[in-house]
N, C-alpha and C positions, 0 to 999 in steps of 0.2 A: 865754438862757443867759448867765451871767456868765463873764468870763474865768477867774475863780478856779477854776471847776469843772474846767477842763482840767488842773490840777495837783493835783487832789484826791488822787489815788492816792499821790503822793509825800508829800503833807502828812499823810496817814493814818499813814504810817511815823513821821513826826516825833512824833506823839502818843505812840507807844510809846517812842521815844527819850527824850522828856521824862519819862515815867513812870519809866524806868530812872534818869535823872538825879536825880529826886527821891528815889528809893530809896537811891542810893549816896552822895549828898552827906552830909557829916558832920552838917549841920543839916537834912537832908531829912526828909520824912515817913516814918513807919512805915506801910507798906501791908499791910493784912490779907491773909494767904495768900501773901505774898511773902517772899523771904529776909530774915532779920533779923540773922544773925551776919556778921562780916566774911568768914569762909571761904565761907559760902553766897552772899554778895553777889559775891565774886570769881568763884566758879564760874558764877553766873548771868550776870555781865557777860561773861565769856569766851564762854559759850554764846551769849548774845545777839549778841555781836560776830560769831561764826562763822555764826550762822543768819540774822541780819538786817543788821547793818552792812555786811558785805562785799558782799552783793548790792545793797543800797541805794546804797552808794557807787559800785559798778560802773555801775548804771543812771544815776545822776546824771552820772558822768564820761564814760560811753561812749554814752549815748543823748541825755540832756538837753544836755550841753555842746556836742557837735557840731552839734546842731540850732539852738542859740541863740547860739553864739559869733559874734562879729564883727557883731552887729546894732548895738551901741553900745559905746562905751568904758566906760560905766557898767556894763553887763552883764558885759563881759569882766573888769573889775576885780573884780567880785563872784564871778565864776566862778573866777578865780585864787585868791581867798581861800577859796572852798569846797574846792578841791582841796588847798590847803595845810592846812586844818583837818581834812580827811579823813585826811591823812597823820599829823597830830599825834594824832588820836584813835586811829588804828591803833597808833602807837608807844606811847601811854599804856596801851592795853589789853595790848599785848605785854609791857609792863614789869611786869604783874601776875604773870608767871611767876617773877620774882625776888620772893621772899616778904618782902622788907624794906619797911617803911612802907606796908603795904597800906591802912590807913585813909586815909592821906594821898593815896595813889594813886587810890583810889576817889573821894575828894572831888574831886581834880583832874579826873578823867574826867567826873564828874557836872557840874562847873561848865563844863568845855570843851564838853561835849555840849549843855548848856542854851544857852550863848551861840551855839553853832554853829546849832542849830535856829532860834533867834530870828533870827539873821542871814539864814538862808535864807527863813524865813517872812515876816519884816518888811521885808527889804531886797531880796534876790535875786529872789524870786518876783514881787513887785510890779514890779521893773525889767524882768523878762522879759515880764510881762503888758503893760507899757507899750510895749515895743519891738516885740512881735509883733502882727499883726492877727488877727482871728478865725479866718481860714482857716489861718494858720500855727499858731495855738494848737490847732486841731482836729487838724492833722497831728501835732503834738507829743503830744497825748492818744492818738492812734491808735498812734504809735510806742511809747509807754509801755505801752499795753494789749497790743500784740503781743509785748512783752518781759516779760510777766508782771505788769504793773501794771494791774489791771482798773479802769477808770474807771466808777464807778457811775452817772455821768451819760452818757446817749447823745447823740451829736452828730448 
């Protein structure tokens, strides 16, 4: 089993976040069957935030962070950035309630979400995988599963 499989459940959420980012960026892709007008994209983004982001951020900050914090300075630095970016994304989504400049706000959310997911996938998760041994990664996968993130790989 590769170490990567222990974080698969969180990474799966990231795929959905990237799909949203592509849909709402001003130069993003038009996805068949997905919202296409600004108002539809705003409603979809707020709904996605309430149904997905809030829980995802909670799991990362309250399950993942305590289990991996203080292993290395490198991991801690990226964890701090993760929490900061979660707060920024929350603020940006909440700003959609003010109806001014919705296209610009959607674009900003899409770009922030895209860079945030890339940071977690390309920098934070590899740093965690390097810092933890196989047994610690299995414990992490088990904690995630117990908190609603089913790991499709059995350890």
